[in-house]
C-alpha positions in Angstrom: -8.9 6.4 21.8 -5.7 7.9 23.2 -3.5 10.0 20.9 -0.2 8.6 22.2 2.8 8.1 19.9 5.1 6.3 22.4 4.1 4.4 25.5 7.0 4.0 27.9 7.2 0.6 29.6 6.9 0.2 33.3 10.4 -1.2 33.7 13.3 -0.5 31.4 15.6 -3.6 30.9 15.1 -4.9 34.4 13.6 -7.8 36.1 10.1 -7.5 37.6 9.3 -9.1 40.8 6.3 -11.4 40.5 3.4 -11.7 43.0 3.1 -14.8 45.1 0.4 -16.0 42.8 2.6 -15.7 39.7 5.1 -18.5 40.2 6.0 -21.7 38.4 4.0 -24.3 40.3 5.1 -27.7 39.1 7.5 -29.6 36.9 7.1 -33.3 36.7 8.8 -36.1 34.8 5.8 -37.7 33.3 3.7 -36.4 30.4 0.0 -37.2 30.8 -2.2 -38.2 27.9 -2.4 -41.2 25.6 0.6 -42.2 23.6 0.8 -41.5 19.8 -1.6 -43.9 18.2 -1.8 -44.8 14.6 0.2 -46.1 11.6 3.2 -44.3 10.2 2.8 -42.6 6.8 -0.9 -41.6 7.3 -3.0 -39.5 5.0 -0.7 -37.9 2.4 2.2 -40.0 3.7 5.3 -38.6 5.4 4.0 -35.1 5.3 3.6 -35.0 1.5 -0.1 -34.2 0.7 -2.0 -33.2 -2.4 -3.9 -30.0 -2.7 -7.4 -30.3 -1.4 -9.4 -30.7 1.9 -9.0 -33.5 4.4 -10.6 -34.0 7.8 -8.3 -33.8 10.8 -10.6 -34.6 13.7 -10.7 -38.3 13.0 -9.0 -41.3 14.6 -5.8 -42.7 13.2 -7.7 -45.3 11.2 -10.0 -42.7 9.8 -13.0 -43.3 12.1 -15.2 -40.2 12.4 -15.4 -38.2 15.6 -18.5 -39.0 17.5 -18.8 -35.4 18.9 -18.0 -31.8 18.1 -14.4 -30.5 17.6 -13.3 -26.9 17.7 -10.5 -24.3 18.4 -7.8 -25.5 16.0 -4.4 -24.1 15.2 -1.4 -25.3 13.2 2.4 -25.0 13.5 4.3 -22.8 11.1 5.8 -25.9 9.4 2.3 -27.4 9.0 3.3 -30.6 10.6 1.1 -30.6 13.7 -2.3 -29.3 14.6 -4.0 -28.9 18.0 -7.7 -28.7 18.7 -10.3 -29.5 21.3 -13.0 -32.1 21.0 -15.8 -33.8 23.0 -15.3 -36.9 21.0 -14.2 -40.0 22.9 -13.1 -42.2 19.9 -10.1 -40.3 18.6 -7.6 -42.3 20.7 -7.8 -45.8 22.1 -9.3 -46.4 25.5 -11.1 -43.1 25.8 -14.3 -42.8 27.7 -16.7 -40.1 28.7 -17.7 -36.9 26.9 -15.4 -34.3 28.3 -13.8 -31.5 26.2 -10.2 -32.6 25.7 -7.2 -31.3 23.9 -5.8 -33.3 21.0 -2.5 -32.9 19.1 -2.4 -34.5 15.7 0.7 -35.4 13.8 -0.3 -34.5 10.3 2.4 -36.5 8.7 1.4 -39.8 10.3 -2.2 -39.3 11.3 -1.5 -40.1 14.9 -3.4 -38.4 17.7 -2.4 -37.6 21.3 -4.9 -36.8 23.9 -4.6 -34.5 26.9 -7.2 -34.6 29.6 -7.0 -31.0 30.9 -9.9 -28.7 30.2 -8.7 -25.8 28.1 -10.5 -22.5 29.0 -9.2 -20.9 25.8 -7.9 -22.2 22.4 -4.8 -24.4 23.0 -1.5 -23.4 21.5 1.5 -25.1 20.0 4.9 -23.5 20.1 6.4 -22.4 16.8 8.8 -25.4 16.9 5.9 -27.7 17.4 7.4 -29.2 20.5 5.3 -27.6 23.3 1.6 -27.8 23.9 0.2 -25.0 26.1 -3.3 -24.3 27.2 -5.0 -22.1 29.9 -7.1 -24.0 32.4 -8.5 -23.5 35.9 -6.0 -24.3 38.8 -7.9 -24.2 42.1 -9.4 -20.7 42.2 -6.9 -19.4 39.7 -5.9 -19.6 36.0 -2.7 -21.5 35.0 -0.8 -22.1 31.8 -0.2 -25.8 31.5 2.6 -26.9 29.2 3.4 -30.4 27.9 6.7 -31.0 26.0 5.7 -33.5 23.3 9.2 -35.1 22.9 11.1 -34.6 26.2 8.3 -35.7 28.5 8.1 -32.9 31.0 5.0 -31.0 32.1 4.7 -27.7 34.0 2.0 -25.3 35.3 2.5 -21.6 35.7 -0.2 -19.8 37.7 -0.6 -16.6 35.7 -3.5 -15.0 37.5 -5.7 -14.9 40.6 -8.7 -14.6 38.2 -8.0 -15.0 34.6 -5.4 -14.3 31.9 -4.6 -14.5 28.2 -1.5 -16.0 26.8 0.6 -16.2 23.6 3.4 -18.6 22.7 6.4 -18.0 20.5 9.0 -20.4 19.1 9.3 -22.3 22.4 8.5 -22.2 26.1 11.0 -19.3 26.6 9.0 -17.0 24.4 5.6 -16.1 26.0 3.4 -13.2 26.8 0.5 -12.8 29.2 -2.2 -10.4 30.1 -2.9 -10.9 33.8 -6.3 -9.8 35.3 -7.3 -10.0 38.9 -10.7 -10.3 40.6 -13.0 -7.4 40.8 -12.9 -4.7 42.0 -9.3 -4.5 40.8 -9.7 -2.4 37.6 -6.3 -2.9 36.0 -4.4 -5.7 34.3 -0.7 -6.3 33.5 0.8 -7.1 30.1 3.9 -9.3 30.6 6.5 -10.9 28.4 9.3 -13.4 29.1 12.5 -11.6 28.5 14.2 -13.2 25.5 17.6 -13.1 27.3 16.8 -14.4 30.8 13.3 -15.9 30.6 12.2 -13.7 33.5 8.8 -12.1 33.3 8.7 -8.4 32.7 5.8 -6.0 32.8 5.6 -4.0 29.7 2.3 -2.1 30.2 -0.6 -1.6 32.6 -4.1 -1.5 31.1 -6.6 0.5 33.1 -9.6 -1.7 32.3 -10.5 -5.4 32.1 -11.3 -5.6 28.3 -9.5 -8.2 26.2 -5.8 -7.5 25.5 -5.1 -10.3 23.0 -1.3 -10.5 23.4 0.4 -11.8 20.3 4.2 -12.4 20.5 6.7 -13.0 17.7 8.5 -16.3 17.4 11.7 -15.0 18.9 10.0 -13.1 21.7 11.4 -9.7 20.8 8.1 -8.1 19.7 4.6 -8.1 21.2 1.4 -6.7 19.7 -1.5 -6.2 22.1 -4.6 -4.0 22.4 -6.2 -1.8 25.0 -9.6 -3.2 24.4 -11.3 -0.5 26.5 -9.7 2.3 24.4 -9.8 0.3 21.1 -6.1 0.9 20.5 -3.3 -1.4 19.3 0.3 -1.2 20.5 3.6 -2.8 19.6 6.3 -3.5 22.2 9.8 -3.9 20.9 12.7 -5.5 22.9 15.2 -3.2 21.1 14.1 -0.1 23.0 11.8 -1.7 25.5 8.9 0.7 24.7 5.4 0.1 23.6 4.6 2.4 20.6 1.2 3.3 19.5 -1.6 3.4 18.9 -0.3 2.1 15.6 -3.6 2.9 13.9 -3.2 6.6 14.7 -5.3 8.9 16.9 -9.0 9.1 16.7 -9.7 5.7 15.1 -10.9 2.5 16.8 -8.9 -0.7 16.2 -9.0 -4.3 17.2 -6.0 -6.6 17.1 -6.0 -9.8 15.1 -2.4 -11.1 15.1 1.3 -10.3 14.9 3.1 -12.3 12.3 5.6 -14.9 13.6 8.5 -13.0 12.1 7.3 -9.9 14.0 7.2 -7.7 10.9 3.4 -7.4 10.3 0.6 -6.5 12.7 -2.9 -7.3 11.4 -5.8 -5.3 12.9 -9.4 -4.4 12.1 -10.8 -0.9 11.9 -14.3 -0.2 10.7 -15.2 -2.6 7.8 -11.6 -3.0 6.7 -8.5 -5.0 7.7 -5.1 -3.3 8.0 -1.7 -4.9 7.8 0.8 -2.7 9.5 4.4 -3.0 8.3 6.7 -2.5 11.4 9.8 -1.4 9.4 8.1 1.3 7.4 5.4 2.3 9.9 2.8 2.2 7.1 -0.3 0.0 6.8 -1.8 -1.8 3.8 -5.6 -1.5 3.7 -7.5 -4.7 2.7 -11.0 -3.2 2.2 -14.2 -4.9 2.9 -12.9 -8.0 4.6 -12.5 -9.2 8.2 -9.0 -10.6 8.7 -8.9 -13.6 11.1 -5.2 -14.8 10.8 -1.9 -14.2 9.1 0.7 -16.7 8.1 4.1 -16.7 10.0 5.8 -14.7 7.2 3.1 -12.0 7.1 2.4 -12.5 3.4 -0.9 -14.5 3.5 -4.0 -13.1 5.1 -6.9 -15.4 6.0 -10.2 -13.5 5.9 -14.0 -13.7 5.8 -16.5 -11.1 4.5 -16.7 -7.9 6.5 -19.4 -7.9 9.2 -19.6 -11.6 9.7 -19.9 -12.7 13.4 -20.4 -16.5 12.8 -19.3 -19.2 10.4 -18.6 -17.9 7.0 -16.6 -18.8 3.8 -12.8 -18.4 4.2 -10.4 -16.9 1.7 -6.6 -16.6 1.7 -5.1 -13.5 0.2 -1.6 -13.1 -1.1 -0.8 -9.6 0.1 2.1 -9.2 -2.3 0.1 -10.0 -5.5 -3.4 -9.1 -4.2 -4.8 -12.5 -5.4 -7.3 -14.5 -3.5 -7.7 -18.3 -3.1 -10.8 -19.9 -1.8 -10.2 -22.0 1.3 -13.8 -23.1 1.6 -17.0 -21.7 0.3 -19.0 -23.4 3.1 -19.7 -21.7 6.5 -16.5 -22.2 8.6 -14.7 -20.8 11.6 -11.0 -20.0 12.1 -8.9 -18.2 14.6 -5.3 -17.0 14.8 -2.4 -19.4 14.0 -4.5 -21.3 11.5 -2.2 -20.6 8.4 1.1 -22.4 8.0 4.2 -20.6 6.6 3.9 -19.6 3.0 0.1 -20.0 3.1 0.5 -23.7 2.2 -2.0 -25.1 4.8 -5.1 -23.7 6.5 -7.0 -25.4 9.3 -10.6 -24.5 10.2 -13.8 -25.8 11.9 -17.0 -26.5 10.0 -20.3 -28.3 10.4 -20.7 -28.6 6.6 -21.2 -32.2 5.6 -20.0 -32.0 2.0 -16.4 -30.9 2.4 -15.1 -34.5 2.2 -16.7 -37.8 1.2 -18.2 -39.9 3.9 -18.9 -37.1 6.4 -22.0 -38.5 8.1 -21.4 -37.8 11.8 -23.5 -34.7 11.9 -20.9 -32.9 14.0 -18.6 -29.9 13.7 -15.2 -31.2 12.4 -11.7 -29.9 12.0 -10.5 -29.7 8.4 -7.1 -29.1 6.7 -7.0 -27.3 3.4 -3.7 -27.7 1.4 -3.3 -25.0 -1.2 0.2 -25.6 -2.6 
């Protein structure tokens, strides 16, 4: 680990010229994918739902998925979820067994299908209006975006090899780590400037390990890691510097997520989870647990037992009171952006067959736990 206290950005408050490969490739008027299908006022009706667990990876009429579903996330408002599935019976007229992206309106139970193959977990913008997912584009990697209401689609080629991405409140708040084909040893960390929308390089990482960019909703803060050095950094628009490592010198850390409000950075170090408070510069230690997500306000931490590498029970901790609530005691998997604001909803994947009545498909499903 490096013992740096302040990491100066490559460019200070200026536009960065992009390579020929990093350009916006297409904007079209039509939005691919099946139309919203299903009755209004679905499970829970008009967004009002009782505490408990319900299955999300089902058709609008409640038909079980006929194949596995995975990689789910939820909007801060808890009104939409996005996931991938090999099932071909979640929307009308579907055929084949390809891994597709689905957006579910949780108030109505309607699903919308997108046929692009997502090479990483799909994302929804904080306002719930834009679906984004990384997918191959010729020999490159592109970020495909679909506006769910306005009907436009775009593709941004972010890398000649592969990249990681993070989405804030809307399509103007994004971050990338851009990696090129070997033997190129470096990768760029980029953000869209919150004032102009232009891409700006904020750091160069001198290895090809995961960066895991995590941007705030308003695009003014970015947490990321130097996976090779096991350090976590925080970029701030106010002074255009990337400070860190926030875990301090001589200690390995792995980034989990920046809260949507940009005030908390969750990272792992040893067997414990740390919640770094940006304002004070101090960190709350949550011992003996592995944090997997934080809610948009930074108050609620979703965690599993420390040391787990596969499906495990999920627990939600109120960091202000120190109290825990069981999300599920069955083996389950969850990633970032799986807790809605205020810790009200949690989405996760599980192959357990006793979470809801009538689960007989023998597949991994997506579930929604409403806690309050």
